[in-house]
N, C-alpha and C positions, 0 to 999 in steps of 0.2 A: 474450578473455572471462575475467573473473576468477572463479575457483571455489576453494573451500577445498581445500587439498592433501590433507586427510584427512577422513573422516566426523566430524561433530560428535558429542559425547557423547550428545546428544539423539537423533541418528539411530541410533547404534549400539545404545543401550539399547532402542530400539523394535523391533529386529529379532528376530523369533521364530525364524527359521531360521538355524542355524549355518552351513549351506552357503552361504547368501546372504552372510553376513559374510566367510566365507573367500574367496569369489569376489571380493567387493568389495576385500578387502585385496590380492589378487593383481593386480587391475586397477590399484590405486594404485601398486604396485611397478612395473608395466609402463608406465604412462602418466603417472604423477605428476599426475593430475587426480582430482577427486572423482567416483567412479562413481555416487554416489547421487543426483546431480542430473541430470534427464533432459536429453539433448542436450549433455552436458558437452563442452567443448573444452579444448585445452591452455591453461594459464595464460599470458597474454601480459604482464600487468602485475601482479605480486604486490602485494597490498594490505598495507602495513606495519601497518595497524590490525588488532588481534586482539581476540577475546573472551577475557578472562582467566577464571580458574576462579571467582572471586567473581561475575562477571557471568553466567557460564554457569549457576551455581546459581540466581541470581535469575530468569533466563529460564525455567529448568525449573520453579521454584516458581510463576511467573506462569502458565505453561501449565496447571499443575495447578489453579490457582485458576480459570482460565477454564473448564476442564472441569467444575469443581464448580458453575459458574453456568449451565451450559447447560440449557435447558428440554427437557422430553420430546419436543417437536416438532422439536428440533434448533436452534432459534433461541437468541440471546443477548439479554440486557438484564435488569438487576436493579433499577434505580432509575427514578423517574418518567419522566424525559425519555427514557431508554433504552427503556423499555417502549413509548413512543409511536412508536419508530422501529426495530422489530426487524429489518427488512431491512437498513438501514444498519449497525446494530450488529453484525449477523451478518457483513456484508461486512468491516468493520474487523477483527473477530476472526479471520476466515479469513486475512486478510493477515498477522496476527501469527503464526499457526501456520505459514504458508508461509515466512515469513522464517526460521523455525527448522527448515526442512526437512521439515515435516509435511504429507503429502498424504493424500487419501482412502484409507484402508486401509493406509497406509504410515507407519512411524514410531511412536514410543511413543504418540502421541495420534491416530493415523490414524482410529480409529473415530469419535472426536468430530468430526474434520474431515469425514468422510463424512456424518455426521448433519447438520452445518451446510450442506453443499452440497445435500443432499436437501431441506432446508427451503426453500432458495432456489429449487430446481427446482419444488417443490410450490407455492410462492408465485407462480410465473410463470403468468399467465393466457394464454389463446389469442392475445390481441393483444399479448403481450410485456410488459405492465405487471405490476409486482411489488408485492404487498401492498396497502396502502391508497392507491388512486389519487386519493383526495380530499385527501390530505395537502398542505398549502400549500407544502411544500418538497419535493415529490415527486422531482424530478430529482436532488437530492442523494442520496437513498436509492438511486435507480436507478443512478446513476453508480458509487458505491463498490461496490455489489453486483455490477455488471457487470464492474468491474475484477477483483474476486476470482474470479468465475466464469471469466472469460476466461483468467486466468493458470493456474487449475487445469485448464481444458480443454486449454490449450497443452501441459501436462505429462502429461496422462493420455489425451487423445483419446477420451474416453468418448462414445459415440454419443448416448445419452439426454441428456447435458449439452449437446451441440452443438445439438440440436433446439431446446431452450429458449433457449440463448444466442443463436442466430440470431434468434429473435423479440425478445429483449431489445435486441440491437444494431439491429434495424430500427426500434425506437421512437426510438433516438438519431438515426439517420439521417433519419428523417422530421420531427424537431422542431428541426433546425438552422435558425436564422433567416438573413435575407439578409446580415447582417454576418458570419456565420460562427460565431456563438455560440449558447449555450443559457441558459435561466433556469429558474425553479422548476417550471413546468408543462410537460408533454410536448406543447407546441405551438410552432410557429415564430413567435415574437413578438419579445420583447426578449432581452437577454443580459447576463451579468456574468461576470467572469473565474473566480470560484470554481466555479460550476456548469459553465462551459465546460471547465475543465481536467479535471474528472472524466469528462466525456463523451468528450473527445478521447483521453484516456489509455485509456479502455475500448475505443475504436475501434482504437487502435494495438495494444493487447494482442490483440484479436480478429483483426485483420489478421495479426499474427504467428502466430496459431494456425491460419491458413488460411481464415478466414471472408471472405466477399465484402464488402470495405469500399472504396469508391472513394477513390483517392488525392486526388482533387479536394476531397472532403469534409474530409479531414485538412488539406490545404493551406489551405483557406478558414478552418478553425479556427485554424491557426497565425497567419494574418493578423490575426484578431481578437485573439488573445493579444498579438501585437506592438503592436496599436493601443492597448493599455493601458499601454504603456511610459511611464515618467515620466523624461524625459531629464535633468532637473536633478539628481535624486537617484540615478538608476540603478535605482530600484525600479519596481514595477508597481502600477497602480491597480485598484480594483474595477470600474470602467468607464472608458472613455477620458475624459481631461481632468479626472480627479478626483485625490484625494490618494493617495500610495502607502502601503503598509503591509507588515508582516512576512509575514503569512499569504498575502496575494495575490501578493507577490513570490516567495515560496517555491513557490507553486502554479504560477506562470507559468514559472519556469525549470525546474521539474520537468517540465512538459508539453513544453516546447521540446526538452529533451534526449531524452525518450521518443520524440519525433518525429524524432530524429536530428540535431538542431542543436546538437551538443556544443560546437562552436567559435564559435558565434554571439556577437558582442560583447555582446549583451543578456544572455546567460547569465553572462558574466564580470562584468559590472557588477551584475547582480542578486545574484550570490554575494557580492560585496564589500558590497553593501547589507545583506544578511542578517547578515554577520559584524559589521557596525557597530552593530547594534541590541542593547543590553543586555537580558538576560533579563527584567528587571522592566518593560521597555517593549514587550515582544512582545505584540501583540494575539492573542487566541485561541491561547494557548501550545500546547495539545495538538494542535489542528487545524492550526496553522501548522507545527509540527514533523513532523506526518505527511507534509507535503510537503517540508519543508526537509531531512529526513534523506536520502531518496533523491536529492533534487536535488543536495546537496553530496557525496553518495556518488558520483554520476556525474561530478561535477567532479573528484573525486579529489585526490591529492597532499596538500599541506600544508593546503589548505582543508578537506578531509574529515577529516584527522587532528585539526586544531584543533577542529572542530565536535564530532566524536565524543567526544574527551576531555572537553570541557566538558559535553556532555549526559550522558555516563556519570557524571560527578561529581554532577550535579544529581539524576539519577534514582536512583542508588544511595543517596544521602542521604535521598531522599524516600520510598523504598519501605517498605511495611509488611510484616513477616514474622510468620508464626504457624505453628508446626510446619513442614511441608514446603511450605507455600504462601507466595506473595509477591504483593502487589498494590499499586496506587496509588490513593489517594483523589484526587478531582478538585480538590485544593487548589493545584496549580500554575497552574491557571487562576484568573483574578480574578473575583470576584463571580458574576454570572449566567452567565459563560462556562463554568463547570464543568458537565459532563454526568453522569458517573457512574463507578463503579469499573470496570466491564467495558470501557467505551470507553477510559478512561485506561490501563488495564492492557494492552489490545490494542495500542494505538498505541505505548506505551513499550516493550513487548516487541518489536514490529517494529523499532523504532529500535535497541535494544541488540543485536538479532540480525543487523543489516545486514552486519557483517563476515563472516558465514557465506556470503554471496553466493548464496543459494538462489532469489531471485526473478528469473527470466530477464528480465523486462521492464526491470530496472535494470542489466543487464550491457551495457557498451559494446561 
């Protein structure tokens, strides 16, 4: 399991207690692993990709920007489309904070993370549905929020969070269709790869955290993802027998690896497909790279190093800075595909922070 050999600057600056820092430093000397990540294990394959000082400063500035955009109720969303999907945008933002080592009440921005988690807890009804259940793309929102909550629960084991998370996961379990996939509504009808990936990753994260998730449900979802493979190109399709694309391929090999299929030939061919697509030809740039970053991170080696170097160059050139804050306008997406500043900043922060190795779900 890859972990940072030392606490990141973001983590150290967030510690209020000097004793905790001293103990952390002592454990680093003793174990050569990061003590600030829950369940840390000895580093097996050191990642040659590092977060440099310039990038670390951008990450810090981006997190400050996200804190400034948080609503009093703990949710995020600042522009029209974001405001229509507060559950999803809050989920994406929490993943950005987690990638930088920030957990509820822990780290420089732990208070903001706690408020975001509480918003999702409060938004979860007795039947497990979150927010606006009449949203036409409901399961997108449900899926990303479920992933964020499951990862946080796995690292904190908060009882109140488990109660709500269990309800959220049961919605996913009950709405899997006969093919093994999911689509927009929380009912077992049709399926597509983008919605399916979010649900199966949430199930895997919940299972890792100790929740009751039948393995047969995950296996069935994996079969659906594989049914979307496009053999000629090595990519994946939105639905079986359709055309491949960047975002859907990234989503597919992301989910297959989260489910443990790191050496599957489809993962290798999917990774090659991703690297063959120039940036200006990537459909849904922000959304696609939300999947591509952890997917290629799990592939590792030269594939990950090449991808991260390219993305870091793109993102550091596109970032807007003002004072001690940094953010991204939704200009890297083309036309109607842009969503908003908070969404872009949350996703790009997560990508830049991946070499910190703080999200347990992505550790091989």
